[in-house]
N, C-alpha and C positions, 0 to 999 in steps of 0.2 A: 744206600747210605741212610741209616736210621737216625733221625734228628738232623737232617741235612741243612736246615735253615740257620743253625748256629754259625757264627762268623768263621771259626776255624774249619768247620765241616764244609761250608760253601767254598771257601778258598781251596781246600783239598779237592773237592769235586771238580772245580774248574781246571785245576792242574792235571788231574787224572784224565779228564776228557781230552784236554789238549795233547796228552801223551798217548792217545789212541784207545782209551777205555770207553766202553759203553756204560754210561753212568745214569742211574735213576735214584730217586730218594723218596723218603717219607717223612712226614712231620705233622704237627697239628695244623689244621686249616682254619681254625676259628679266630685267629688273630693275625695281624700283619707284622711282617718283619722287614728290616731294612735290606735283607738279603733276597727278598722275593723278586725284586726287579733284576738283580744280578743273575739269579738262576733262570729266570725267564729269558733274559738276553742270551744266556749261554745255551739255551734250548735243552735244559736238563729237566726232565719231567719230575714233578713232585706229587705224591699221592697222600691221602690220609693214612694214618697208621692202620694196618690190617694184616692179619695173619696170611691172607691170600696173596699178599704182595710177594711173599717168599716162594719162588718157584725153582725148579731144578735147573733152569737156564742160568741162574746166578752162580758165579764163581766165588765171589767174596762178599761178605756183609761187613761194612764198617759202621760202627755205632758211636754216637756221642755218649760220654760217660754220665750224662744226665739220666741215662736209662740203664737198667740192670739186666744182665744175661738171664737171670732166673725168674724174672717177672714180666718183662716186655714180651708181648705175644709174637712179634716178628723175630726177636732174638731166640726165643724158645723154639720157634718153628725152624729157624736156620740150624740150630743145634740138633734138632730132631732129624733133619734131612742130611746132616753131615756136611753142611756148607762151611767153608772156612770163615771164621769170625774174628775180626780185629777191632780193638778200640781205636778211637781217633788218634790217640798218642802213639800207639803201636804202628799204625799206618803212616803217620807223619814221619816217625823215626825211620821206617823202612825206606820211604821216598827220599828223605833228607840224606841218609847214609849212602844212597846209591850214586850221589853226585861226587865228582872228583874234588871240587872246591866248595867247602861248606862253611857258611858264616851263621853262627847261632847267636841270637840276642836274647838274653835272659836277665832276671833280677826281679826285684819287687815292684819297682816303679819305672815307668817310661819305656817299657818293652815295645809296645806297639808303635809309638812315635819314632823311637830310635831305629827299629828294624825297617820301618817305612822309609826313613831318611837314608839308611844305608842302601836299600834297594833302589831308591830313586837316583841316588848319586851314581850307582853302578850302571843304571839304565842310561843316564845322561853321558856317562863316560864310554858308552858303547860296549859294555860287557854282556848285554842281553841276558840278565839274570832271571832265574825263576824265583819268585818271592811269595811267601805265605805269612800273613800277619793276622792278628786278632781283631782288627778294626778296619774300617774303610779308609784307604789312602785317598785323600780328596783330589790329588792330581790325577788318579786313575779312575776314581769313582767306583772302586771295588777293593777288595782286600787280598788280591792275589795278582800275580803277573806270571804268565807262562812264557818263559824264555827258551832259547834253543842252544844255550851254551853249557859249559861245565859248571857254571856258578849257580848256587842256591843261597838265598837269605831266608831264614826262618825265625819267627818269634817262638821261644821256648817257654812253655808253661811249667812253673816250678811246683805247682800243686801235686801232691802225691809223688814227688821226686821223679816226675815223668821225663824230665830233661836228661836223666842219667842214661836213657836209651839212645840218646843222640851222640854222634861222634863228630864234632866240628873240627875243621882245620884252622878256624879263627873263632875265638870266643869273645863276645862283647858283653860285659857285665854292667848293668845299670846299677843305680843305688839300691842298697839292700837294707831292709828293715823287717823285723820279725812279722810274719803273717801266716795265715792258714792254721790257726791253733787247733782246728778240728783234726788235723793230720799230724802236724809237727807239734809235739807236746811241749817242747821248750825252744827257746831262742837258739840254744846251742845245736839242737837237732836241725833246725832250719839252716843255720849258717854252715853246718858240716856238709850239706849237700852241695853248696856252691864251692866250698873248698875242694871237694872231690872233683868237681868239674875243672877247676883251675889246675889241679895236680896232673891232669891228663895231657896238658899242653905246656910247651916251654913258655917262659914269661913273655917272649917276643910275639907270641901268638894269642895273648890275652890283652884286651883293651878294657881298662877300668880307670875312670878318672872322675874327679869332682870339680875340675876346673871349668871355666866358662868359655864358650866360643867367642872369639874376639870381635865379631861383627854383629850388630843388631839384626835379628831376623825380620824379614819383611812381613810375613803373615802370622807368625806366632809371637806370643808374649809370655813372660814369666822366666825367672832364673832357672827353673827346672827344665824348660825347653832349651835354654842356652847350654845347659849341661848335656842334654840329649844330643844337641848338635855337635858338641865337642867330641863326644864318644863316636858319633857317626863319622865325623871328619877324620878322627884318628884311625878308625877301622879302614876307611877308604884309602888313607895315606899309606897304611901298612901294606896294602896289596898293590900300591903303585899308582893310584889315581893322582893326577896333577892337582895342585892346590887351587889353581884357577877354576878347574871344573868343579871341585868340591864347593868352593865359595859360590859360584853361580848357581849350582844345584840347590844349595841350602837357601839361597835368596828366592828361588822360585818354588820351593817346597811349600805346599799349602796346608800341611798338617794332616791329622787323621780324625775320623768321626768321633764325636763325644769327648774330645779333649779340648776343653774351652772352645767348643765349636759354636759359632754364631748362628742364631735362628732369627736374626734381625740385622738391619744395617748397624755397623759398629758405632755410628754416631746418632742412632735413633734416640728419641726422648726416653723410651724404655728399651734398654738393651736386653735381649734374651740370649742366655748362654747355657750350654749343656756340657757337663763334665762328668767323667767316669769315676772320679775320686771316691774311694770307699774305704780308705785307710786314713787314720789321723794325719800322718805325714803328708799324704796327697791332698787332703782337705786344706791344710795350712798353706801348702805351696800354691794351690789354685786360688785361694782367697787372697793371698799376698799378691799374686799377679794381678788379679782383678782390682784390688784396692789401689795398686800403683798405677794402673792404667786409668782408673776412674776415681781419683782421690776425693772428689767433691760430691760424688753421687751416693745416694742411699742404696745399699746392697741388701737384697732379701734372698735368702737361700732356702730352697726346699731340698732336704736331704733324706734319702731313703737308705736306711741301714741294710747291709748285705751280709747275711748269715748271722745267726744268733750267737755262735761261738766267738766270732770276731767282735761282736758288740760287747759280749761279756768280758773277754780278755782285755780289750782296749778301752773299757768304759771310761776310766779316768782321763785317758788321753783324748778320747772323743769330746769329753766335757769341756776341754779348754782349747779346742781346735777352731772355734767359730768366732774368735775375737774380732776378725776383720769384717764380719757381717753385722749389719744393723738389726736384722731380725732373722731368726732361723726357725723353720717349720719342719718337724720330724714326721715323715710318713711311716706307715706300718712297715715292718721289716720285710725285705724281699727274701722269701725262703727259697731254697733250691732243692734239687733232688737229694742232695746229701743231708739237708736239715729241714724238717718241717716245723719244728717248734724248739723253744729253748727257754731257760730261766730268766733271761734278760732280753726284753723287747723294746719296742719303740717308745712306749710310755715311760719306762724306767730310764731310757736314754734322755728323753726330754727333761725329766725331773733332775737328772744329774747336770745337764747343760744349764738348766735354770739357776743353779747355784752360782754360776759364773757369768751368766748372760741375762740382761734385763728383759729381753724379748725373745723367749723361747716358747714354741707352741707345738702341739700335737695335732695331727690331722689323720683321720681314719681312711680317707679316700683322696684320690688325685683332685677331684672336684673341690672338696673342702680345703685342700692345701692351696689350690689356685685362688679361692676366695680370700683366704687368710693372707696370701701373698699380696693380692691387689689392695687389701686394706692397709697393709704396712708399707707399700711402695709410695714414693712421691716422684714427681717429674722434675728433672731428669733422674732416672734410677736404673738399677741393674737387677734383673731377675735371673737367678742362677739355679738351674736344676742339677742336682748332684747325686751320684750313686751309680752302682754297677748293675742295677736291676732295670725296671721299666719306668723310672721316674720321668724320663723324657716324654712319656705319653701326656704329660701335663701341657705340652705345647700343641697337642692335637685339637 
């Protein structure tokens, strides 16, 4: 598995090993990942990227789409040797479609939390599901669960329309807002993909709601999480889980990593929070939740933009998304394999935010961002790291 340390890749590796495969992987060894401990505990060997890792003993090579077939040395070697090569999305779809009972959770926002909720409810109800999600489920301290039943719950990535390879028997749609402008050129293109998924199933097998779960969640906060809980509850009820089990499961559900995850005591003088929000709608939802929980505290946000195309497309929306923060610090854009540069970067975003916000700053490094944050914090206060890249390194 090439790029095995990615959240989805690690989850898939664990499931494949539990199903009897001999799994090894490669990745960069120069930085730490939250999945390092998971792979070590699963006794899945990880080596540095090297062409020599690809031997004729390998039946299949699965690769993260952060890497390309025609440039990565291991993928080129696998192709040269005639070894079967699959992308992560293709391998996930093959595994998912092999199960008789298949629950797919997809949408723009809330996929990881909702799929983890559904998986946890089914576990508590005795369904023994296999679960693959894109973030750590804090109840399990991992992002997968290897079950032995006919049931699978998976988070579906809408980027590049990958979810169209999956054939769910129950579809859970979270909230949908235009995203991934580097692939979907228009909002209409983006929405058409979800409409295609919906048309494949009868209405009774599609869960999509914006209503709120009727009880306050013990470990999570924010109206967006109440909506995630409502979708998970309806999905579980659709397949016959009793309401009492749904309610007790949601009350003991601890959330997923990097979704308003505490890095401090919730009542500390300076509360430290980490959130994955990287879309304007997600930023507003997360900040609204934090402001309602801590109405009298000063809130300082360090935000790391994720991809240049998203920043450019939603520049005006980003500019007005930080009103619930007392200060906002913009880190350099987190570039990905799909984009190394672009016309609109972190400095341009900071300038745009400054037109609407009295305290907007730019920081070239995590260390500078941390210093700026400390200068703008007061006690009691909230320090929120936000973004889909490595902004959470600021807590190290």
